[in-house]
C-alpha positions as CSV (number, residue, x, y, z in Angstrom):
1,X,28.8,29.9,0.4
2,X,30.4,28.9,3.9
3,X,29.6,32.4,5.1
4,X,26.0,32.6,4.6
5,X,25.1,28.7,4.5
6,X,22.5,29.5,7.4
7,X,21.1,32.6,5.9
8,X,20.6,29.8,2.4
9,X,18.9,27.2,4.6
10,X,16.4,29.8,6.0
11,X,15.4,30.3,2.9
12,X,15.0,27.0,1.5
13,X,11.3,25.7,2.1
14,X,11.8,22.7,3.9
15,X,14.4,24.5,6.7
16,X,12.2,27.9,6.8
17,X,11.0,28.5,10.5
18,X,8.9,31.4,9.7
19,X,5.4,29.6,9.9
20,X,6.4,29.5,13.7
21,X,6.0,33.4,13.6
22,X,3.0,33.4,11.8
23,X,4.3,33.9,8.2
24,X,2.2,31.9,5.5
25,X,3.9,28.4,4.4
26,X,5.5,28.2,1.0
27,X,3.6,26.8,-2.0
28,X,5.4,23.6,-1.6
29,X,5.1,23.2,1.9
30,X,1.6,23.9,1.6
31,X,1.0,21.1,-1.3
32,X,3.1,18.6,0.9
33,X,0.7,19.1,3.7
34,X,-2.4,19.3,1.4
35,X,-1.3,15.6,0.2
36,X,-1.1,14.4,3.6
37,X,-3.6,15.6,5.3
38,X,-6.4,15.8,2.3
39,X,-9.6,13.9,2.6
40,X,-9.8,13.8,-1.0
41,X,-6.2,12.1,-1.7
42,X,-6.3,9.9,1.6
43,X,-8.8,7.1,2.9
44,X,-9.9,7.6,6.8
45,X,-7.5,4.9,7.8
46,X,-4.8,7.0,6.0
47,X,-5.3,9.7,7.7
48,X,-5.7,8.6,11.0
49,X,-2.6,6.7,11.0
50,X,-0.7,10.3,9.9
51,X,-2.7,11.7,12.8
52,X,-1.1,9.2,15.0
53,X,2.7,9.7,14.0
54,X,2.2,12.8,14.2
55,X,1.5,12.9,17.6
56,X,3.8,10.5,18.4
57,X,6.6,12.5,17.4
58,X,5.0,15.4,19.3
59,X,4.6,13.0,22.3
60,X,8.3,11.5,22.0
61,X,9.3,15.3,22.0
62,X,7.0,16.1,24.9
63,X,4.8,18.5,22.9
64,X,1.8,17.1,24.9
65,X,-1.1,19.5,23.6
66,X,0.0,18.8,19.8
67,X,0.1,15.3,20.3
68,X,-3.4,15.4,22.0
69,X,-4.7,17.8,19.3
70,X,-3.1,15.0,16.8
71,X,-4.8,12.0,18.0
72,X,-8.1,14.0,18.4
73,X,-7.8,14.9,14.3
74,X,-7.1,11.5,14.1
75,X,-10.0,10.2,15.6
76,X,-12.1,12.6,13.9
77,X,-11.1,10.6,10.9
78,X,-13.5,8.4,11.4
79,X,-11.1,5.2,10.5
80,X,-12.6,1.8,10.5
81,X,-9.7,0.2,11.8
82,X,-10.4,-0.6,15.6
83,X,-6.7,-1.1,16.5
84,X,-6.0,2.6,15.1
85,X,-8.9,4.0,17.0
86,X,-8.1,2.3,20.4
87,X,-4.3,3.6,20.2
88,X,-5.6,7.1,19.2
89,X,-8.0,7.1,22.3
90,X,-5.2,5.9,24.4
91,X,-2.4,8.2,23.2
92,X,-4.5,11.1,23.8
93,X,-5.6,10.0,27.3
94,X,-1.5,10.0,28.0
95,X,-1.0,13.0,26.2
96,X,-3.7,14.8,28.6
97,X,-2.2,13.2,31.4
98,X,1.0,14.8,30.9
99,X,-0.9,18.2,30.0
100,X,-2.9,17.7,33.4
101,X,-6.5,17.4,32.3
């Protein structure tokens, strides 16, 4: 319905912004998040790349604190890929520079 489309979109799990206000994620979104970040479902290399991509997205949108946190999580994955680890360290340093640390 044209009159209630915004309300309908807000009730859809992919477009609901309630999590920003502290609401729990819908089961669908929680499941997707678990698949992306679960160490049981991903290798350390896959996790590191996922966190790096998240950090890059946040950096691009000037969310430097979230970017630095994503890069840190990528390093915690303990990937054996030296290139990815180097990118995570360098990108985290750039994010921290913008934060002012």
